[in-house]
N, C-alpha and C positions, 0 to 999 in steps of 0.2 A: 569503690570505683567500679567494679565489675556488675555491681548490680544497678548503677547509674547508666552504663552503657547498654545494659540489657533493657531497661526502661527506654532509653533514647531508640532504640533499634524497633522496640514495640511501637513506639509513636511515630517513628518513620514509617512503618509498615502499615499503620492505620491510615496515616495521611495519604500513603500510596493508593490504598483501597478505596478511600473516599475520594480521591482525585479521579481514579478510574471509573467509579461509579458515577460521578457528576459528568464525565466526558461522555459516558453511556446515555446520560440524560440530556445532552446538548447543554449542560451548564458550563460553558467554557470559562466564563470569566471567574465564577466560584473555584473551578477546578484549578485555574492558574493560580489563585490565591492560596489554596491548600497546598498545592504541589511546590509553590515558593517557600512555604513553611517546611515541608519536607526537606527541600534543598538547604534551608537555614539550619536544621539538625544534622543533615548529612550530606555535606558538599561534594562528597565522592561517591553519590548514589547515580549512577548511569540511568537507571530506570526512572528516577525522578526526572531527570533532565528530558529523557525521551518521551514520557508522558505529558509533561509540560509543554514540550515542542508539539505534541500532537493537538494539545488544547489552543495554543497559539495558532497553529495551522487551521483549525477548525473555525477558530475566531477570526480568520483572514489577515493575521499578522504574520505573513511569511517570513520577514526577516528575523523576528523574535523566534520563531519556530526553527530557522536555519541555525540561529547561534545555539539554541539548546541541542539540537540534533549534532552539531559539531561538537559541543562539549561532551555529550554521551559518548560519541564515538572517541574522543580523547581519554576519556575515562575506561573505556572498553573496547578497544578497538577489534576485537575477536566476535562481537555480537553483531548479527546480521541486521536486525530491526532498525537501528538508528541508520545505517546506510540505506536501507530501503526507504525510510521517512525521507531523508535528505533527497533522495531521488524523486520521491513525489513533490517536494518543495521546488526543486528545479523544474519538474514538469509543469507544475502550476505558473511557474514564471515564463513558461514557453522556451525553457533551455534544455531542449531534449537530448542534446549530445552530453551535456553535463549529467543530466539524469539517468543516461544510460550507463555513464562510467560508475555511478553510485549502486544502480541494479546490478551491474556486473560484479562489483563487490560483495554485495548482499548474497548473490547467487554462489559466488566463490566460497562464501563462509557456510551457507545452508543451501546446497543443491537440490534438496527435497522440498522446497516451499513452493507452491504452485504460483501464488500470488506475486512473488518476485519475477517470475518468467511472464506473467500476465502484464505486469507493470512495464517491463522492458520491451515487451512485444508491442505495447502501446506507443512507447517512444518510437521504435522502428516503424511502426504503421504510420504515424503522423510526420514522420522524416521521409515518407515514400519509400522505405526500404522494406516492401511487402513480403520478399521471400524470408527475411530474417524473422519479420513479423509473425509469417505463417509457421516458421520452426519453433519460435516461442510458444504460439499457441498450442502447437501439437503437444510441446513439453507440458504445458498445463493440463491438457486432457490426458495426458500419459500418467501424470502424479495424481489427477483427480478426476476420473471418468465422469463424474457427476457435476461437474462445474459448469454451470449454464453460462457464466461470462466467458469461459474459454471458447465454449462452441459459437457464442454470438459473436466474439471478436474474429474467431477464425472465419466465421461465415462472412463477416464484413470483408475480410481480408481476400478471402476467394472470390467475392463479387468483384472487387477492384481489379484483379487479375483475370477477370472474364472467365471463372470456372463456376458458373452458375448452378450448375447441378450440386456440386460439392457445397457451394453457399446456401442454396435452399436447404440441403439436409441438414447442415449444421444450424441455421437459423431455425429450423423446424425443431430440431432435438433442443436448442436453447429454450425455446418457447415451452416445450413439453416439461422441461426440468424446471422451470420458473416462468409461468404465464404471466406475472407481473413485469417480467424483464425486457419483453418484447411483444408487442401486440402482432395478431395475424396479418394485418395491414402492412406492418413494417417489414415483415417477412418477404412480402411479395412485391413491394414496391422497388421499382428501379430495376428490375431485369425480368425476362421472360425465359421460360425453360424450352422454349421452341427451337 
């Protein structure tokens, strides 16, 4: 019996790796099928649900994604990843307050993950709460000083609150860190440094 369990664990791990690889190749439908097989073998695998939820989300099936993230959270409520992904699903639906609640939980479980602050900062930004957005974007940069998105998002927030010199400096830094992220025209559009 121990040998059978070991073989099943190896199969599940293989399915998870293949599913992750297919997601990376934008083969979402195939990833969903493979990860469904992993779940059939191990219905207690929070990772399988989280990965399949990601594939559903990328395949624009937000409701199925949310159901899988919910199951991943039920199976492992101390893992920050599914909370962040659920936040992204609510964000995609335009439900920013609900998204923020899930980002809050992800941050409480893993306070050193920059992307969680970035995601919550965007929810604040699009809710018009620019000061809290700036606070989260500051935290992104504190955690990862080379995060081009952190500088870009903070620059956008600075522009909205009329801190144009700071906005320009951040957008310029974002462009230097990742020239594909912003074009030079985008950095200077919309405000003057005079």
